[in-house]
mmCIF entry with sequence, helices, sheets and N, C-alpha, C, O atoms, coordinates in Angstrom:
data_MODEL
# 
_entry.id   MODEL 
# 
_entity.id                         1 
_entity.type                       polymer 
_entity.pdbx_number_of_molecules   1 
# 
_entity_poly.entity_id                      1 
_entity_poly.type                           'polypeptide(L)' 
_entity_poly.nstd_linkage                   no 
_entity_poly.nstd_monomer                   no 
_entity_poly.pdbx_seq_one_letter_code       MKSMKNILKFDRPREKMDKNGTQALSDIELLAILLGSGIKGKDVFKVARDILRLA 
_entity_poly.pdbx_seq_one_letter_code_can   MKSMKNILKFDRPREKMDKNGTQALSDIELLAILLGSGIKGKDVFKVARDILRLA 
_entity_poly.pdbx_strand_id                 A 
# 
loop_
_entity_poly_seq.entity_id 
_entity_poly_seq.num 
_entity_poly_seq.mon_id 
_entity_poly_seq.hetero 
1 1  MET n 
1 2  LYS n 
1 3  SER n 
1 4  MET n 
1 5  LYS n 
1 6  ASN n 
1 7  ILE n 
1 8  LEU n 
1 9  LYS n 
1 10 PHE n 
1 11 ASP n 
1 12 ARG n 
1 13 PRO n 
1 14 ARG n 
1 15 GLU n 
1 16 LYS n 
1 17 MET n 
1 18 ASP n 
1 19 LYS n 
1 20 ASN n 
1 21 GLY n 
1 22 THR n 
1 23 GLN n 
1 24 ALA n 
1 25 LEU n 
1 26 SER n 
1 27 ASP n 
1 28 ILE n 
1 29 GLU n 
1 30 LEU n 
1 31 LEU n 
1 32 ALA n 
1 33 ILE n 
1 34 LEU n 
1 35 LEU n 
1 36 GLY n 
1 37 SER n 
1 38 GLY n 
1 39 ILE n 
1 40 LYS n 
1 41 GLY n 
1 42 LYS n 
1 43 ASP n 
1 44 VAL n 
1 45 PHE n 
1 46 LYS n 
1 47 VAL n 
1 48 ALA n 
1 49 ARG n 
1 50 ASP n 
1 51 ILE n 
1 52 LEU n 
1 53 ARG n 
1 54 LEU n 
1 55 ALA n 
# 
_struct_asym.id          A 
_struct_asym.entity_id   1 
# 
loop_
_struct_conf.conf_type_id 
_struct_conf.id 
_struct_conf.pdbx_PDB_helix_id 
_struct_conf.beg_label_comp_id 
_struct_conf.beg_label_asym_id 
_struct_conf.beg_label_seq_id 
_struct_conf.pdbx_beg_PDB_ins_code 
_struct_conf.end_label_comp_id 
_struct_conf.end_label_asym_id 
_struct_conf.end_label_seq_id 
_struct_conf.pdbx_end_PDB_ins_code 
_struct_conf.beg_auth_comp_id 
_struct_conf.beg_auth_asym_id 
_struct_conf.beg_auth_seq_id 
_struct_conf.end_auth_comp_id 
_struct_conf.end_auth_asym_id 
_struct_conf.end_auth_seq_id 
_struct_conf.pdbx_PDB_helix_class 
_struct_conf.details 
_struct_conf.pdbx_PDB_helix_length 
HELX_P HELX_P1 AA1 MET A 4  ? ASN A 6  ? MET A 4  ASN A 6  5 ? 3  
HELX_P HELX_P2 AA2 LYS A 9  ? ASP A 11 ? LYS A 9  ASP A 11 5 ? 3  
HELX_P HELX_P3 AA3 PRO A 13 ? ASN A 20 ? PRO A 13 ASN A 20 1 ? 8  
HELX_P HELX_P4 AA4 THR A 22 ? ALA A 24 ? THR A 22 ALA A 24 5 ? 3  
HELX_P HELX_P5 AA5 ASP A 27 ? LEU A 35 ? ASP A 27 LEU A 35 1 ? 9  
HELX_P HELX_P6 AA6 VAL A 44 ? LEU A 54 ? VAL A 44 LEU A 54 1 ? 11 
# 
_struct_conf_type.id          HELX_P 
_struct_conf_type.criteria    ? 
_struct_conf_type.reference   ? 
# 
loop_
_atom_site.group_PDB 
_atom_site.id 
_atom_site.type_symbol 
_atom_site.label_atom_id 
_atom_site.label_alt_id 
_atom_site.label_comp_id 
_atom_site.label_asym_id 
_atom_site.label_entity_id 
_atom_site.label_seq_id 
_atom_site.pdbx_PDB_ins_code 
_atom_site.Cartn_x 
_atom_site.Cartn_y 
_atom_site.Cartn_z 
_atom_site.occupancy 
_atom_site.B_iso_or_equiv 
_atom_site.pdbx_formal_charge 
_atom_site.auth_seq_id 
_atom_site.auth_comp_id 
_atom_site.auth_asym_id 
_atom_site.auth_atom_id 
_atom_site.pdbx_PDB_model_num 
ATOM 1   N N  . MET A 1 1  ? 67.947 68.658 91.255  1.00 0.00 ? 1  MET A N  1 
ATOM 2   C CA . MET A 1 1  ? 69.216 69.198 90.765  1.00 0.00 ? 1  MET A CA 1 
ATOM 3   C C  . MET A 1 1  ? 70.307 68.907 91.777  1.00 0.00 ? 1  MET A C  1 
ATOM 4   O O  . MET A 1 1  ? 70.013 68.711 92.957  1.00 0.00 ? 1  MET A O  1 
ATOM 5   N N  . LYS A 1 2  ? 71.545 68.876 91.348  1.00 0.00 ? 2  LYS A N  1 
ATOM 6   C CA . LYS A 1 2  ? 72.696 68.620 92.186  1.00 0.00 ? 2  LYS A CA 1 
ATOM 7   C C  . LYS A 1 2  ? 73.048 69.817 93.027  1.00 0.00 ? 2  LYS A C  1 
ATOM 8   O O  . LYS A 1 2  ? 72.679 70.946 92.704  1.00 0.00 ? 2  LYS A O  1 
ATOM 9   N N  . SER A 1 3  ? 73.788 69.564 94.147  1.00 0.00 ? 3  SER A N  1 
ATOM 10  C CA . SER A 1 3  ? 74.263 70.699 94.899  1.00 0.00 ? 3  SER A CA 1 
ATOM 11  C C  . SER A 1 3  ? 75.351 71.415 94.098  1.00 0.00 ? 3  SER A C  1 
ATOM 12  O O  . SER A 1 3  ? 75.970 70.828 93.210  1.00 0.00 ? 3  SER A O  1 
ATOM 13  N N  . MET A 1 4  ? 75.566 72.646 94.412  1.00 0.00 ? 4  MET A N  1 
ATOM 14  C CA . MET A 1 4  ? 76.516 73.464 93.633  1.00 0.00 ? 4  MET A CA 1 
ATOM 15  C C  . MET A 1 4  ? 77.902 72.847 93.589  1.00 0.00 ? 4  MET A C  1 
ATOM 16  O O  . MET A 1 4  ? 78.581 72.911 92.564  1.00 0.00 ? 4  MET A O  1 
ATOM 17  N N  . LYS A 1 5  ? 78.327 72.244 94.704  1.00 0.00 ? 5  LYS A N  1 
ATOM 18  C CA . LYS A 1 5  ? 79.661 71.645 94.774  1.00 0.00 ? 5  LYS A CA 1 
ATOM 19  C C  . LYS A 1 5  ? 79.826 70.479 93.772  1.00 0.00 ? 5  LYS A C  1 
ATOM 20  O O  . LYS A 1 5  ? 80.929 70.213 93.296  1.00 0.00 ? 5  LYS A O  1 
ATOM 21  N N  . ASN A 1 6  ? 78.725 69.800 93.467  1.00 0.00 ? 6  ASN A N  1 
ATOM 22  C CA . ASN A 1 6  ? 78.789 68.632 92.590  1.00 0.00 ? 6  ASN A CA 1 
ATOM 23  C C  . ASN A 1 6  ? 78.582 68.968 91.123  1.00 0.00 ? 6  ASN A C  1 
ATOM 24  O O  . ASN A 1 6  ? 78.621 68.072 90.280  1.00 0.00 ? 6  ASN A O  1 
ATOM 25  N N  . ILE A 1 7  ? 78.367 70.220 90.801  1.00 0.00 ? 7  ILE A N  1 
ATOM 26  C CA . ILE A 1 7  ? 78.178 70.628 89.417  1.00 0.00 ? 7  ILE A CA 1 
ATOM 27  C C  . ILE A 1 7  ? 79.533 71.038 88.855  1.00 0.00 ? 7  ILE A C  1 
ATOM 28  O O  . ILE A 1 7  ? 80.295 71.757 89.501  1.00 0.00 ? 7  ILE A O  1 
ATOM 29  N N  . LEU A 1 8  ? 79.823 70.572 87.649  1.00 0.00 ? 8  LEU A N  1 
ATOM 30  C CA . LEU A 1 8  ? 81.096 70.959 87.021  1.00 0.00 ? 8  LEU A CA 1 
ATOM 31  C C  . LEU A 1 8  ? 81.187 72.444 86.927  1.00 0.00 ? 8  LEU A C  1 
ATOM 32  O O  . LEU A 1 8  ? 80.181 73.106 86.671  1.00 0.00 ? 8  LEU A O  1 
ATOM 33  N N  . LYS A 1 9  ? 82.358 72.995 87.124  1.00 0.00 ? 9  LYS A N  1 
ATOM 34  C CA . LYS A 1 9  ? 82.531 74.465 87.218  1.00 0.00 ? 9  LYS A CA 1 
ATOM 35  C C  . LYS A 1 9  ? 81.911 75.190 86.042  1.00 0.00 ? 9  LYS A C  1 
ATOM 36  O O  . LYS A 1 9  ? 81.245 76.206 86.237  1.00 0.00 ? 9  LYS A O  1 
ATOM 37  N N  . PHE A 1 10 ? 82.114 74.689 84.793  1.00 0.00 ? 10 PHE A N  1 
ATOM 38  C CA . PHE A 1 10 ? 81.570 75.376 83.618  1.00 0.00 ? 10 PHE A CA 1 
ATOM 39  C C  . PHE A 1 10 ? 80.061 75.284 83.503  1.00 0.00 ? 10 PHE A C  1 
ATOM 40  O O  . PHE A 1 10 ? 79.469 76.016 82.709  1.00 0.00 ? 10 PHE A O  1 
ATOM 41  N N  . ASP A 1 11 ? 79.412 74.404 84.274  1.00 0.00 ? 11 ASP A N  1 
ATOM 42  C CA . ASP A 1 11 ? 77.948 74.283 84.248  1.00 0.00 ? 11 ASP A CA 1 
ATOM 43  C C  . ASP A 1 11 ? 77.294 75.028 85.382  1.00 0.00 ? 11 ASP A C  1 
ATOM 44  O O  . ASP A 1 11 ? 76.065 75.080 85.432  1.00 0.00 ? 11 ASP A O  1 
ATOM 45  N N  . ARG A 1 12 ? 78.052 75.613 86.306  1.00 0.00 ? 12 ARG A N  1 
ATOM 46  C CA . ARG A 1 12 ? 77.490 76.345 87.425  1.00 0.00 ? 12 ARG A CA 1 
ATOM 47  C C  . ARG A 1 12 ? 76.850 77.634 86.906  1.00 0.00 ? 12 ARG A C  1 
ATOM 48  O O  . ARG A 1 12 ? 77.388 78.276 86.004  1.00 0.00 ? 12 ARG A O  1 
ATOM 49  N N  . PRO A 1 13 ? 75.700 78.012 87.476  1.00 0.00 ? 13 PRO A N  1 
ATOM 50  C CA . PRO A 1 13 ? 74.971 79.161 86.957  1.00 0.00 ? 13 PRO A CA 1 
ATOM 51  C C  . PRO A 1 13 ? 75.776 80.444 86.819  1.00 0.00 ? 13 PRO A C  1 
ATOM 52  O O  . PRO A 1 13 ? 75.688 81.110 85.788  1.00 0.00 ? 13 PRO A O  1 
ATOM 53  N N  . ARG A 1 14 ? 76.555 80.806 87.827  1.00 0.00 ? 14 ARG A N  1 
ATOM 54  C CA . ARG A 1 14 ? 77.294 82.058 87.757  1.00 0.00 ? 14 ARG A CA 1 
ATOM 55  C C  . ARG A 1 14 ? 78.344 82.005 86.609  1.00 0.00 ? 14 ARG A C  1 
ATOM 56  O O  . ARG A 1 14 ? 78.505 82.976 85.870  1.00 0.00 ? 14 ARG A O  1 
ATOM 57  N N  . GLU A 1 15 ? 79.029 80.898 86.477  1.00 0.00 ? 15 GLU A N  1 
ATOM 58  C CA . GLU A 1 15 ? 80.022 80.774 85.391  1.00 0.00 ? 15 GLU A CA 1 
ATOM 59  C C  . GLU A 1 15 ? 79.353 80.736 84.042  1.00 0.00 ? 15 GLU A C  1 
ATOM 60  O O  . GLU A 1 15 ? 79.862 81.298 83.072  1.00 0.00 ? 15 GLU A O  1 
ATOM 61  N N  . LYS A 1 16 ? 78.197 80.067 83.972  1.00 0.00 ? 16 LYS A N  1 
ATOM 62  C CA . LYS A 1 16 ? 77.396 79.966 82.755  1.00 0.00 ? 16 LYS A CA 1 
ATOM 63  C C  . LYS A 1 16 ? 76.919 81.372 82.326  1.00 0.00 ? 16 LYS A C  1 
ATOM 64  O O  . LYS A 1 16 ? 76.926 81.711 81.143  1.00 0.00 ? 16 LYS A O  1 
ATOM 65  N N  . MET A 1 17 ? 76.516 82.157 83.299  1.00 0.00 ? 17 MET A N  1 
ATOM 66  C CA . MET A 1 17 ? 76.038 83.503 83.019  1.00 0.00 ? 17 MET A CA 1 
ATOM 67  C C  . MET A 1 17 ? 77.191 84.377 82.516  1.00 0.00 ? 17 MET A C  1 
ATOM 68  O O  . MET A 1 17 ? 77.026 85.154 81.576  1.00 0.00 ? 17 MET A O  1 
ATOM 69  N N  . ASP A 1 18 ? 78.345 84.242 83.145  1.00 0.00 ? 18 ASP A N  1 
ATOM 70  C CA . ASP A 1 18 ? 79.519 85.047 82.731  1.00 0.00 ? 18 ASP A CA 1 
ATOM 71  C C  . ASP A 1 18 ? 79.903 84.719 81.295  1.00 0.00 ? 18 ASP A C  1 
ATOM 72  O O  . ASP A 1 18 ? 80.280 85.609 80.533  1.00 0.00 ? 18 ASP A O  1 
ATOM 73  N N  . LYS A 1 19 ? 79.806 83.432 80.921  1.00 0.00 ? 19 LYS A N  1 
ATOM 74  C CA . LYS A 1 19 ? 80.206 83.013 79.580  1.00 0.00 ? 19 LYS A CA 1 
ATOM 75  C C  . LYS A 1 19 ? 79.166 83.289 78.520  1.00 0.00 ? 19 LYS A C  1 
ATOM 76  O O  . LYS A 1 19 ? 79.504 83.739 77.426  1.00 0.00 ? 19 LYS A O  1 
ATOM 77  N N  . ASN A 1 20 ? 77.856 83.017 78.835  1.00 0.00 ? 20 ASN A N  1 
ATOM 78  C CA . ASN A 1 20 ? 76.797 83.039 77.833  1.00 0.00 ? 20 ASN A CA 1 
ATOM 79  C C  . ASN A 1 20 ? 75.721 84.106 78.039  1.00 0.00 ? 20 ASN A C  1 
ATOM 80  O O  . ASN A 1 20 ? 74.848 84.281 77.189  1.00 0.00 ? 20 ASN A O  1 
ATOM 81  N N  . GLY A 1 21 ? 75.785 84.813 79.158  1.00 0.00 ? 21 GLY A N  1 
ATOM 82  C CA . GLY A 1 21 ? 74.786 85.839 79.419  1.00 0.00 ? 21 GLY A CA 1 
ATOM 83  C C  . GLY A 1 21 ? 73.558 85.250 80.160  1.00 0.00 ? 21 GLY A C  1 
ATOM 84  O O  . GLY A 1 21 ? 73.395 84.036 80.278  1.00 0.00 ? 21 GLY A O  1 
ATOM 85  N N  . THR A 1 22 ? 72.728 86.155 80.640  1.00 0.00 ? 22 THR A N  1 
ATOM 86  C CA . THR A 1 22 ? 71.577 85.735 81.418  1.00 0.00 ? 22 THR A CA 1 
ATOM 87  C C  . THR A 1 22 ? 70.530 84.933 80.620  1.00 0.00 ? 22 THR A C  1 
ATOM 88  O O  . THR A 1 22 ? 69.800 84.119 81.184  1.00 0.00 ? 22 THR A O  1 
ATOM 89  N N  . GLN A 1 23 ? 70.472 85.169 79.343  1.00 0.00 ? 23 GLN A N  1 
ATOM 90  C CA . GLN A 1 23 ? 69.476 84.481 78.505  1.00 0.00 ? 23 GLN A CA 1 
ATOM 91  C C  . GLN A 1 23 ? 69.753 82.970 78.419  1.00 0.00 ? 23 GLN A C  1 
ATOM 92  O O  . GLN A 1 23 ? 68.881 82.198 78.019  1.00 0.00 ? 23 GLN A O  1 
ATOM 93  N N  . ALA A 1 24 ? 70.974 82.555 78.796  1.00 0.00 ? 24 ALA A N  1 
ATOM 94  C CA . ALA A 1 24 ? 71.333 81.124 78.765  1.00 0.00 ? 24 ALA A CA 1 
ATOM 95  C C  . ALA A 1 24 ? 70.882 80.371 80.031  1.00 0.00 ? 24 ALA A C  1 
ATOM 96  O O  . ALA A 1 24 ? 71.027 79.152 80.121  1.00 0.00 ? 24 ALA A O  1 
ATOM 97  N N  . LEU A 1 25 ? 70.341 81.105 80.994  1.00 0.00 ? 25 LEU A N  1 
ATOM 98  C CA . LEU A 1 25 ? 70.010 80.484 82.257  1.00 0.00 ? 25 LEU A CA 1 
ATOM 99  C C  . LEU A 1 25 ? 68.481 80.306 82.399  1.00 0.00 ? 25 LEU A C  1 
ATOM 100 O O  . LEU A 1 25 ? 67.688 81.085 81.870  1.00 0.00 ? 25 LEU A O  1 
ATOM 101 N N  . SER A 1 26 ? 68.117 79.262 83.124  1.00 0.00 ? 26 SER A N  1 
ATOM 102 C CA . SER A 1 26 ? 66.703 79.042 83.447  1.00 0.00 ? 26 SER A CA 1 
ATOM 103 C C  . SER A 1 26 ? 66.341 79.980 84.607  1.00 0.00 ? 26 SER A C  1 
ATOM 104 O O  . SER A 1 26 ? 67.221 80.569 85.233  1.00 0.00 ? 26 SER A O  1 
ATOM 105 N N  . ASP A 1 27 ? 65.049 80.110 84.884  1.00 0.00 ? 27 ASP A N  1 
ATOM 106 C CA . ASP A 1 27 ? 64.579 80.927 85.987  1.00 0.00 ? 27 ASP A CA 1 
ATOM 107 C C  . ASP A 1 27 ? 65.146 80.406 87.319  1.00 0.00 ? 27 ASP A C  1 
ATOM 108 O O  . ASP A 1 27 ? 65.524 81.192 88.187  1.00 0.00 ? 27 ASP A O  1 
ATOM 109 N N  . ILE A 1 28 ? 65.198 79.099 87.466  1.00 0.00 ? 28 ILE A N  1 
ATOM 110 C CA . ILE A 1 28 ? 65.728 78.472 88.688  1.00 0.00 ? 28 ILE A CA 1 
ATOM 111 C C  . ILE A 1 28 ? 67.207 78.875 88.860  1.00 0.00 ? 28 ILE A C  1 
ATOM 112 O O  . ILE A 1 28 ? 67.630 79.238 89.958  1.00 0.00 ? 28 ILE A O  1 
ATOM 113 N N  . GLU A 1 29 ? 67.959 78.809 87.804  1.00 0.00 ? 29 GLU A N  1 
ATOM 114 C CA . GLU A 1 29 ? 69.396 79.177 87.885  1.00 0.00 ? 29 GLU A CA 1 
ATOM 115 C C  . GLU A 1 29 ? 69.563 80.665 88.213  1.00 0.00 ? 29 GLU A C  1 
ATOM 116 O O  . GLU A 1 29 ? 70.432 81.006 89.016  1.00 0.00 ? 29 GLU A O  1 
ATOM 117 N N  . LEU A 1 30 ? 68.797 81.526 87.646  1.00 0.00 ? 30 LEU A N  1 
ATOM 118 C CA . LEU A 1 30 ? 68.875 82.953 87.936  1.00 0.00 ? 30 LEU A CA 1 
ATOM 119 C C  . LEU A 1 30 ? 68.529 83.232 89.406  1.00 0.00 ? 30 LEU A C  1 
ATOM 120 O O  . LEU A 1 30 ? 69.209 84.006 90.080  1.00 0.00 ? 30 LEU A O  1 
ATOM 121 N N  . LEU A 1 31 ? 67.473 82.594 89.884  1.00 0.00 ? 31 LEU A N  1 
ATOM 122 C CA . LEU A 1 31 ? 67.085 82.787 91.280  1.00 0.00 ? 31 LEU A CA 1 
ATOM 123 C C  . LEU A 1 31 ? 68.117 82.207 92.206  1.00 0.00 ? 31 LEU A C  1 
ATOM 124 O O  . LEU A 1 31 ? 68.373 82.779 93.265  1.00 0.00 ? 31 LEU A O  1 
ATOM 125 N N  . ALA A 1 32 ? 68.724 81.088 91.849  1.00 0.00 ? 32 ALA A N  1 
ATOM 126 C CA . ALA A 1 32 ? 69.768 80.474 92.658  1.00 0.00 ? 32 ALA A CA 1 
ATOM 127 C C  . ALA A 1 32 ? 70.943 81.414 92.819  1.00 0.00 ? 32 ALA A C  1 
ATOM 128 O O  . ALA A 1 32 ? 71.535 81.494 93.896  1.00 0.00 ? 32 ALA A O  1 
ATOM 129 N N  . ILE A 1 33 ? 71.283 82.123 91.763  1.00 0.00 ? 33 ILE A N  1 
ATOM 130 C CA . ILE A 1 33 ? 72.373 83.116 91.834  1.00 0.00 ? 33 ILE A CA 1 
ATOM 131 C C  . ILE A 1 33 ? 72.019 84.209 92.812  1.00 0.00 ? 33 ILE A C  1 
ATOM 132 O O  . ILE A 1 33 ? 72.848 84.608 93.629  1.00 0.00 ? 33 ILE A O  1 
ATOM 133 N N  . LEU A 1 34 ? 70.791 84.699 92.736  1.00 0.00 ? 34 LEU A N  1 
ATOM 134 C CA . LEU A 1 34 ? 70.350 85.758 93.647  1.00 0.00 ? 34 LEU A CA 1 
ATOM 135 C C  . LEU A 1 34 ? 70.319 85.306 95.103  1.00 0.00 ? 34 LEU A C  1 
ATOM 136 O O  . LEU A 1 34 ? 70.696 86.053 96.006  1.00 0.00 ? 34 LEU A O  1 
ATOM 137 N N  . LEU A 1 35 ? 69.867 84.079 95.317  1.00 0.00 ? 35 LEU A N  1 
ATOM 138 C CA . LEU A 1 35 ? 69.774 83.523 96.659  1.00 0.00 ? 35 LEU A CA 1 
ATOM 139 C C  . LEU A 1 35 ? 71.152 83.277 97.257  1.00 0.00 ? 35 LEU A C  1 
ATOM 140 O O  . LEU A 1 35 ? 71.391 83.573 98.428  1.00 0.00 ? 35 LEU A O  1 
ATOM 141 N N  . GLY A 1 36 ? 72.054 82.736 96.451  1.00 0.00 ? 36 GLY A N  1 
ATOM 142 C CA . GLY A 1 36 ? 73.422 82.511 96.889  1.00 0.00 ? 36 GLY A CA 1 
ATOM 143 C C  . GLY A 1 36 ? 73.638 81.173 97.626  1.00 0.00 ? 36 GLY A C  1 
ATOM 144 O O  . GLY A 1 36 ? 74.658 80.516 97.415  1.00 0.00 ? 36 GLY A O  1 
ATOM 145 N N  . SER A 1 37 ? 72.697 80.770 98.480  1.00 0.00 ? 37 SER A N  1 
ATOM 146 C CA . SER A 1 37 ? 72.855 79.487 99.184  1.00 0.00 ? 37 SER A CA 1 
ATOM 147 C C  . SER A 1 37 ? 71.494 78.987 99.582  1.00 0.00 ? 37 SER A C  1 
ATOM 148 O O  . SER A 1 37 ? 70.506 79.722 99.568  1.00 0.00 ? 37 SER A O  1 
ATOM 149 N N  . GLY A 1 38 ? 71.462 77.737 99.932  1.00 0.00 ? 38 GLY A N  1 
ATOM 150 C CA . GLY A 1 38 ? 70.206 77.104 100.363 1.00 0.00 ? 38 GLY A CA 1 
ATOM 151 C C  . GLY A 1 38 ? 70.015 77.279 101.862 1.00 0.00 ? 38 GLY A C  1 
ATOM 152 O O  . GLY A 1 38 ? 70.604 78.165 102.483 1.00 0.00 ? 38 GLY A O  1 
ATOM 153 N N  . ILE A 1 39 ? 69.183 76.420 102.427 1.00 0.00 ? 39 ILE A N  1 
ATOM 154 C CA . ILE A 1 39 ? 68.936 76.420 103.841 1.00 0.00 ? 39 ILE A CA 1 
ATOM 155 C C  . ILE A 1 39 ? 69.197 74.974 104.333 1.00 0.00 ? 39 ILE A C  1 
ATOM 156 O O  . ILE A 1 39 ? 69.407 74.067 103.528 1.00 0.00 ? 39 ILE A O  1 
ATOM 157 N N  . LYS A 1 40 ? 69.179 74.789 105.612 1.00 0.00 ? 40 LYS A N  1 
ATOM 158 C CA . LYS A 1 40 ? 69.474 73.485 106.163 1.00 0.00 ? 40 LYS A CA 1 
ATOM 159 C C  . LYS A 1 40 ? 68.489 72.443 105.595 1.00 0.00 ? 40 LYS A C  1 
ATOM 160 O O  . LYS A 1 40 ? 67.275 72.569 105.750 1.00 0.00 ? 40 LYS A O  1 
ATOM 161 N N  . GLY A 1 41 ? 69.035 71.435 104.948 1.00 0.00 ? 41 GLY A N  1 
ATOM 162 C CA . GLY A 1 41 ? 68.220 70.377 104.380 1.00 0.00 ? 41 GLY A CA 1 
ATOM 163 C C  . GLY A 1 41 ? 67.747 70.608 102.955 1.00 0.00 ? 41 GLY A C  1 
ATOM 164 O O  . GLY A 1 41 ? 67.153 69.706 102.364 1.00 0.00 ? 41 GLY A O  1 
ATOM 165 N N  . LYS A 1 42 ? 67.988 71.784 102.378 1.00 0.00 ? 42 LYS A N  1 
ATOM 166 C CA . LYS A 1 42 ? 67.584 72.100 101.030 1.00 0.00 ? 42 LYS A CA 1 
ATOM 167 C C  . LYS A 1 42 ? 68.689 72.885 100.327 1.00 0.00 ? 42 LYS A C  1 
ATOM 168 O O  . LYS A 1 42 ? 69.146 73.926 100.798 1.00 0.00 ? 42 LYS A O  1 
ATOM 169 N N  . ASP A 1 43 ? 69.099 72.342 99.177  1.00 0.00 ? 43 ASP A N  1 
ATOM 170 C CA . ASP A 1 43 ? 70.112 73.093 98.424  1.00 0.00 ? 43 ASP A CA 1 
ATOM 171 C C  . ASP A 1 43 ? 69.487 74.311 97.735  1.00 0.00 ? 43 ASP A C  1 
ATOM 172 O O  . ASP A 1 43 ? 68.263 74.420 97.657  1.00 0.00 ? 43 ASP A O  1 
ATOM 173 N N  . VAL A 1 44 ? 70.290 75.185 97.258  1.00 0.00 ? 44 VAL A N  1 
ATOM 174 C CA . VAL A 1 44 ? 69.826 76.469 96.701  1.00 0.00 ? 44 VAL A CA 1 
ATOM 175 C C  . VAL A 1 44 ? 68.839 76.252 95.543  1.00 0.00 ? 44 VAL A C  1 
ATOM 176 O O  . VAL A 1 44 ? 67.916 77.045 95.358  1.00 0.00 ? 44 VAL A O  1 
ATOM 177 N N  . PHE A 1 45 ? 69.038 75.160 94.755  1.00 0.00 ? 45 PHE A N  1 
ATOM 178 C CA . PHE A 1 45 ? 68.123 74.928 93.632  1.00 0.00 ? 45 PHE A CA 1 
ATOM 179 C C  . PHE A 1 45 ? 66.745 74.497 94.121  1.00 0.00 ? 45 PHE A C  1 
ATOM 180 O O  . PHE A 1 45 ? 65.737 74.871 93.522  1.00 0.00 ? 45 PHE A O  1 
ATOM 181 N N  . LYS A 1 46 ? 66.684 73.725 95.185  1.00 0.00 ? 46 LYS A N  1 
ATOM 182 C CA . LYS A 1 46 ? 65.389 73.315 95.764  1.00 0.00 ? 46 LYS A CA 1 
ATOM 183 C C  . LYS A 1 46 ? 64.662 74.510 96.321  1.00 0.00 ? 46 LYS A C  1 
ATOM 184 O O  . LYS A 1 46 ? 63.449 74.626 96.143  1.00 0.00 ? 46 LYS A O  1 
ATOM 185 N N  . VAL A 1 47 ? 65.361 75.399 96.987  1.00 0.00 ? 47 VAL A N  1 
ATOM 186 C CA . VAL A 1 47 ? 64.764 76.621 97.512  1.00 0.00 ? 47 VAL A CA 1 
ATOM 187 C C  . VAL A 1 47 ? 64.253 77.475 96.377  1.00 0.00 ? 47 VAL A C  1 
ATOM 188 O O  . VAL A 1 47 ? 63.134 77.983 96.452  1.00 0.00 ? 47 VAL A O  1 
ATOM 189 N N  . ALA A 1 48 ? 65.045 77.653 95.313  1.00 0.00 ? 48 ALA A N  1 
ATOM 190 C CA . ALA A 1 48 ? 64.616 78.435 94.156  1.00 0.00 ? 48 ALA A CA 1 
ATOM 191 C C  . ALA A 1 48 ? 63.395 77.827 93.498  1.00 0.00 ? 48 ALA A C  1 
ATOM 192 O O  . ALA A 1 48 ? 62.471 78.551 93.125  1.00 0.00 ? 48 ALA A O  1 
ATOM 193 N N  . ARG A 1 49 ? 63.372 76.510 93.347  1.00 0.00 ? 49 ARG A N  1 
ATOM 194 C CA . ARG A 1 49 ? 62.242 75.831 92.740  1.00 0.00 ? 49 ARG A CA 1 
ATOM 195 C C  . ARG A 1 49 ? 60.972 76.049 93.587  1.00 0.00 ? 49 ARG A C  1 
ATOM 196 O O  . ARG A 1 49 ? 59.895 76.304 93.048  1.00 0.00 ? 49 ARG A O  1 
ATOM 197 N N  . ASP A 1 50 ? 61.113 75.945 94.904  1.00 0.00 ? 50 ASP A N  1 
ATOM 198 C CA . ASP A 1 50 ? 59.949 76.168 95.767  1.00 0.00 ? 50 ASP A CA 1 
ATOM 199 C C  . ASP A 1 50 ? 59.418 77.574 95.690  1.00 0.00 ? 50 ASP A C  1 
ATOM 200 O O  . ASP A 1 50 ? 58.204 77.779 95.703  1.00 0.00 ? 50 ASP A O  1 
ATOM 201 N N  . ILE A 1 51 ? 60.309 78.555 95.609  1.00 0.00 ? 51 ILE A N  1 
ATOM 202 C CA . ILE A 1 51 ? 59.884 79.931 95.481  1.00 0.00 ? 51 ILE A CA 1 
ATOM 203 C C  . ILE A 1 51 ? 59.154 80.154 94.163  1.00 0.00 ? 51 ILE A C  1 
ATOM 204 O O  . ILE A 1 51 ? 58.121 80.823 94.134  1.00 0.00 ? 51 ILE A O  1 
ATOM 205 N N  . LEU A 1 52 ? 59.671 79.607 93.085  1.00 0.00 ? 52 LEU A N  1 
ATOM 206 C CA . LEU A 1 52 ? 59.016 79.778 91.788  1.00 0.00 ? 52 LEU A CA 1 
ATOM 207 C C  . LEU A 1 52 ? 57.655 79.131 91.740  1.00 0.00 ? 52 LEU A C  1 
ATOM 208 O O  . LEU A 1 52 ? 56.771 79.614 91.033  1.00 0.00 ? 52 LEU A O  1 
ATOM 209 N N  . ARG A 1 53 ? 57.465 78.075 92.455  1.00 0.00 ? 53 ARG A N  1 
ATOM 210 C CA . ARG A 1 53 ? 56.146 77.387 92.502  1.00 0.00 ? 53 ARG A CA 1 
ATOM 211 C C  . ARG A 1 53 ? 55.130 78.281 93.218  1.00 0.00 ? 53 ARG A C  1 
ATOM 212 O O  . ARG A 1 53 ? 53.939 78.236 92.911  1.00 0.00 ? 53 ARG A O  1 
ATOM 213 N N  . LEU A 1 54 ? 55.584 79.069 94.145  1.00 0.00 ? 54 LEU A N  1 
ATOM 214 C CA . LEU A 1 54 ? 54.695 79.939 94.892  1.00 0.00 ? 54 LEU A CA 1 
ATOM 215 C C  . LEU A 1 54 ? 54.286 81.186 94.092  1.00 0.00 ? 54 LEU A C  1 
ATOM 216 O O  . LEU A 1 54 ? 53.233 81.779 94.324  1.00 0.00 ? 54 LEU A O  1 
ATOM 217 N N  . ALA A 1 55 ? 55.148 81.558 93.154  1.00 0.00 ? 55 ALA A N  1 
ATOM 218 C CA . ALA A 1 55 ? 54.922 82.798 92.374  1.00 0.00 ? 55 ALA A CA 1 
ATOM 219 C C  . ALA A 1 55 ? 53.788 82.667 91.392  1.00 0.00 ? 55 ALA A C  1 
ATOM 220 O O  . ALA A 1 55 ? 53.483 83.618 90.672  1.00 0.00 ? 55 ALA A O  1 
# 
């Protein structure tokens, strides 16, 4: 997935949730919102994906 800066504003998870509700988001997008940011070398979506794989 792209970094948050490279995603069009209307496609960003937080904006998507505001417009369409939580049911419109994937688990990765919901977790990315909760996490807020990634870590060095991994964007927030990669971190969210890794966490979901462990669950």
